C-alpha positions in Angstrom: 34.1 5.4 13.5 36.1 4.1 11.4 33.8 5.7 7.8 35.7 4.0 5.4 34.6 0.4 7.0 30.8 1.9 7.2 31.3 2.6 3.5 32.7 -0.5 2.4 30.1 -3.0 4.5 26.7 -0.3 3.4 28.3 -1.6 -0.7 28.9 -5.0 -0.6 24.8 -5.4 2.2 23.8 -3.1 -1.4 26.0 -5.7 -4.0 24.7 -9.1 -2.6 20.5 -7.4 -2.7 21.3 -6.8 -6.5 23.5 -9.7 -7.6 22.2 -12.7 -9.3 22.9 -15.9 -8.5 22.4 -18.9 -10.3 19.4 -21.1 -10.3 18.4 -24.1 -7.9 20.4 -27.0 -8.5 17.6 -29.4 -9.4 17.0 -27.2 -12.9 19.0 -29.1 -14.7 18.6 -25.8 -17.8 21.2 -23.2 -17.4 18.8 -20.3 -15.1 20.1 -17.6 -13.4 17.4 -15.4 -11.1 17.9 -13.2 -8.7 17.5 -13.1 -4.8 14.3 -11.1 -4.7 11.3 -12.8 -2.9 8.5 -12.2 -4.2 7.1 -15.3 -4.1 5.0 -17.3 -6.5 3.2 -20.3 -5.7 2.6 -23.2 -8.6 0.1 -26.6 -8.9 2.7 -28.4 -7.4 2.0 -27.1 -3.8 5.8 -25.2 -4.3 5.8 -21.6 -2.8 8.5 -20.4 -5.3 10.9 -17.5 -4.4 9.8 -15.4 -7.4 8.6 -15.6 -10.5 12.3 -16.6 -12.7 12.7 -19.3 -9.8 9.5 -20.9 -11.1 9.7 -20.0 -14.8 13.0 -22.4 -14.3 11.3 -25.4 -12.5 8.4 -24.9 -15.2 11.6 -26.1 -18.3 12.8 -27.9 -16.2 9.7 -30.3 -15.8 9.5 -29.6 -19.8 12.9 -30.7 -20.7 12.4 -33.8 -18.5 9.2 -35.2 -20.0 7.0 -34.4 -17.0 3.9 -33.2 -15.6 3.6 -29.5 -16.8 3.3 -27.0 -13.3 0.7 -23.8 -13.3 1.5 -21.1 -11.4 -2.0 -20.7 -8.8 -2.6 -18.2 -6.3 -0.9 -18.9 -2.8 -4.1 -18.7 -0.6 -4.4 -22.1 -1.6 -2.1 -23.4 -0.6 -0.8 -24.0 3.3 0.9 -21.1 5.1 4.2 -21.8 6.0 5.0 -21.9 9.8 7.9 -20.2 11.9 
């Protein structure tokens, strides 16, 4: 087996998990969040991928003068299917 190829694959996989990603396109603010999945639920009935993405949405709403959202326990939301 070609160990160089395996090594390169492992390094790329590692970098993909710790790399930073641009925030969602709906934010409209400069928001850089990790791709970590640690769900945070909002009072808008949306399950955000992590706290950073949630805070980006909060800032977006504030910047647009829209009603704010708040963090709520995820058990208040319907379960995810599939």
